[in-house]
N, C-alpha and C positions, 0 to 999 in steps of 0.2 A: 508938343511932339514927344512921343514916348522915347525912352532911352534905348538905343539899339547897339548891337554888336556888328561892326562893319569891317569888311576886308577891303582894303584899298590896294590895287595892283598898278604899279607904275612900270611901264616898259622902257627899254633903252632909248627908243626914239624920242621919248618925252623928257629925257634927262640929259641929252647931249647937245653940243653946239654943232655948227655946220661941219666942223672937222671930225666929228664922231667922238670927241672927248667929253668927259663928264662936265656938265655946266653947273657950277655952284649956284648961279643965279636961279636957274630952273629948279634945282633941288631945294633951295631956300624957299621958293614960292610954294612948293608942295608941302613943306614942313609947316609953313604958316597956316595953310588951309587945313591940315590935319590937326594942328593945335586948336583951331576954331571948333572942329568937330568934338575934340576932347573937352573943350571949355563948355560945350553944350551938354556934356554929361554922357556922351557916347563912348563905347569902347572901340578901339581901332587896332587892327592888325595890318601891318604894312608888308606887302610883297613887292620887293624892289629888285629889278634887274640893274645892270650898270657896272658890274665888277670888271668886265672886259674893257668897257669904255674908260673906266677910271684907271686901268693899269697899263694899257698898251703903249702909251707915249713914254712912260718911264722905262720901258724896255727897248726904247729907240726904234720901235716899229714906225714906219712913215704913215701908216693908216691902220685901221682895225685889221688884225690878222685873220686869215681865212682858214688856216690849217687847225686841226684839233689841238696839236701840241702848242701852237701859238696862242690859241684862245685860252687854253688851260693855264699857260704861263702868265698871260695877262690877267686872268681871273685871280690867280694866286697872289699877285701883287696888288691888284685893284680892289679886292674885297675888303681888305683892311682900310684902304683909302676911302672907299665908299662908306663904310661904317663910321669912320672918323668924321666924315663930312656930315652924316646924319646926326651923330652924337653932339657935335658942336652946334648944329642948327637947332636941335630940340632942346639943348641946355638953356637956350635963350628963353624958353617958355617953361622951364622947370620940369621938363618931361624926361624921365629916366627911360633909356632904351635897352633892349636885350637882343642879341643876335642869335638866330637859329638858321643853320645851313642844312638843307634836306636833299636827299636823292630819292629816286623812285623806290629803291630797296627799303627805305625807311617806312614806306607805306605797305609793302608786301610782307614785311616781318611784323607779326602781330604784336609782340612785346614792344618793339620800337614804335609802332603806331600808337599803342596805348601810352607809352612814355611821352611821345610828342604831345598828345592830348593833355596829359597831366602837367607837363611843363608849361604849355601855353595857358592852361587854366590858372595855374599859380601866378604866372606873370601878370595876367589880366587882373586877378584878384588883388595883387600888390600894386596895381596902378602903373605897371610898366608897359611901354609900347613895344611889342615884339616886332622885329624887323627880320623878315624871312627872305632867303634867296636860295636858289639851287646851289649845291656844292660843285660849281663848275670846274674847279681845279682838279677834281678826281673823277668826275662823271664823264662818260663818253656820249651815250645816247641822249642824255639830258640836255646837251648843248643844242640839240635840234628839237627840243621838247615843246617848243611853242612860246618861247620868250616868257616863261613862267605863267602863261595863261591857264593851262590845266592845273598847275600847282596851286594857283589862287583859288580855283574852284574846289579842289580837294581839301585845301585848308579851310575854306568856308564851310564845307560840310562837316569836317572834323570837329570844329569848335562851335558848330550850330549857329553860324552867323545869320543875321537877318538880311543883310544886303552885301553884294559883291560889286564894287565899282572897278571896272577895267578901264583904265585911262590910257588913251592912245593919241596919236596925232591926227586922227580923223574923227569928225564929230558925229559918230553914229554909224548905223548900218543903212546902206542904200540898195536900191533895186538894181543898180549897175555901178561900175567904177566911176566915182565922181571926178577922178583925176583925168579921165579920158572922155567922159560923157557929161557935157554941161547940163543936160536935161535929166540927169539922174535924180531920183526922188528919194528922200530920206524917210525911213520908218521912225516915227516918234514913239510908237509903242507896239510891241509884239507880244502875243499871248504865249507863243511857243516858238521853237526853232524847227522849221520844216525842212524836208529834203531839198526843196526848191531853193531855199535860202543858202544852204550849204553848197549847192551847185553854182550859185551866182558868186559866191565869195571868192576872193583872190587867195592864191596859195602862199605867195611870198610876202615877207614883211619888208621893212625898210632896210637900208644898207647897214644900219647899226644894230638891228635886232634880228630875231629869227622868227617872230610870230606874225603872220598875216591875219586878215579878218576871218579866214576859215578856222584857224586855231582858236580865235576868240569865240566864234559861234559854238564850236565843240565844247569849249570850257563853259559857256553859258548854259548849254543843254545839260551838261553834267551838274552844274550848280543848281539848276531848277529841279532836277531829279532828287537832289539832296535837301530840298526845302529852302533854297537861298534865292532870293530875287536878284536881278542883275541890271546894271547900267553899263553901257559901253559908249564912251564919248570922250570929250575933252573939256578944257576950261582953264581959267587962270583967275588970279585974284584971291584975296584972303578968305572969302566966303563961298567959293564956287563949289566946294564939297558939301557944304551945308545946303546950298541951293539944289544940288543933285538930290539930296535926301528929301528936300521939300517938293520935288517934282518939277523943278525949274532948270534942270541941267541941259547942257548943249550936247545932246546925243540921243541914244535909243534906250528906252526902258523895256525890259524883257520880262513879261509874265509876273503873275503872282502865283507861285506854285501851289497846286492843290493835290489832293489824293495822298499818296503814301510818302511819308518822310522817314528815312531810315535813321535809326539810332547808330551810335558809333560802332557797335559790334557788327551790326548788319552792313554798315558801310564798308567795313573792312572785308567782310565775307564777299560782298558783291563786287567791289571794285579792285581790291588789292590782293586777296588771298590767291595762292598758287595751287591749283588742284593737283592732287597726287594720284587720282584715278577717277573712275566714273562708274555709276550704277545705272542700269537700265531697268525701268519699271513699267508695269502694265497700266491699262487704262483706269482701273479701279484706284490704284495708288496715285495716279496722276490727278484724278478728281479730288481725292482726299487732300492732297497737298495744295493744289491750286485753288480749289473752290471752297473747301471746308476748313482750311487752316489746321489740318491734322499733322501729326508726326508721321515719319516714314517707318512703316512696319515691315518685317521680313516677308510677309505673304505676297506683297506686291512687287518684290524684286525678282527680275528674271535673269539678269547677268551682272557679273562683277568684273571690271577691267582694271588692271593695275595692281601694284603691291604697295600697301600702306598700312599704318598702324592706327590704333584708336586715337582720336583727336585730330586726325588728318582732315583736310578739306577735300571734298570730291564734287564733281559735277554730276547732276542727275538728269538723265535724258529719257524720252519716251521710246517706244519700240521703233519709231521712224527716225530716231537720231536727233530729234529736236531738243535743244537745251531748255530745260525747265527752270533750273536754279542750281544753287550751290549750298552745301551744308557740311557741318562738322560731324563726323561719324563717332559713334560710341564704342566701336569695336573694329578689329583689324579686317583686312580683306579676306583672310582665311576663315575667320569666324563668320563673316557675312555669307561666304560661299556655303558654309555648312548649314546655315539656318534659312537661306533664301527659299521662298515659297512655302515656308511652314507657318502654322498658326502662331499667334503671339504666345500662347501658353506653352506650346512645344518648344518654341525658340528660346523662351526665357529659361527653360530647364537646361538648355545646352550652353548657355553663356556663363562666364565667370561672375558677372555682376547680377545675374538673374533679371536682366532688363530686356524688354522686347523691342524698344525703340532703337532703330538703326540711326536715325537722325531725329532728334527732338525738334519740335517746331520752333523753339527758341533759338536753335542753332541753324536755322534754315532761312535762306533768302530766295524769294521767288523772282527770278530774273525777268520773266515775261510780264509780270504784273507791276513791278517797281521799276520805273523808267531808268534803266542804267545803260 
């Protein structure tokens, strides 16, 4: 078996006891299975929920808090306890751990995104097991982000993982809810995530988590588009993660992604960058961008919307308003307005840099082609 880079995502429901508190027994079971993966030579990145579950009882809450302030307070106390539990468990196997807390803004900020990649790469190079969670104690929207499901997909794409294992308390994806329909049939393998599957999926998660099956399907679809194959399911025992990798897991295997795989720069452009404006282009420029892989030149630009400087990210749309993609511009909005519709030679003479490309093809991501 070839050595792989694997993201393992463990949700709150898989780490808690019936009272909603962190279960050391369950946590230790997962660490043993992860240690077996590492023993086989694979690199592992762990995405773990559980900070709120670890912290709420220490704050004298009778049960898991439901208010944002209560969740954030519990997460502030619980994150340290969660990390301590993992550190002690992995120490038994001689595995060094490193904590990384992320929010959505870390992905939308390009320099922070690049720093996250560099840090994770260095930790893996040094043999450290990165343990990642959302920074729930300061994030608001992230508390309903899907129990780290989408975070695990984005991290998988960021570090070019081979496989994402989303572990939950349900053994895979069914054609209807297995808790209410005893005749529900499980999908053992799916080539892709279809709209019908999303419609069938439940919205809500368990009482101790925030992510239902719908969020897991959305995360799986994103992971596939980034070149990461996915497993959604459950299991226990020291070798169950190794079994998943060998195709013997108790759950659903989703796709072997094909087609376009985005590098880190284009992942950031497509998924995380915040557009500062938009450019409207004609049919000739549309064909050049989508079908011929060319750069965007001034001649094909018909309108410029927004105020932005050189280096900003903009959306590019056709004359009907359809989004074609996003790109990083080489000049400001005012400069583009001055040269739009002109030939490349005339435009280059009017720019400070003597460049004709408004968006170079290396700074462009085609949204319609690359499944985002």
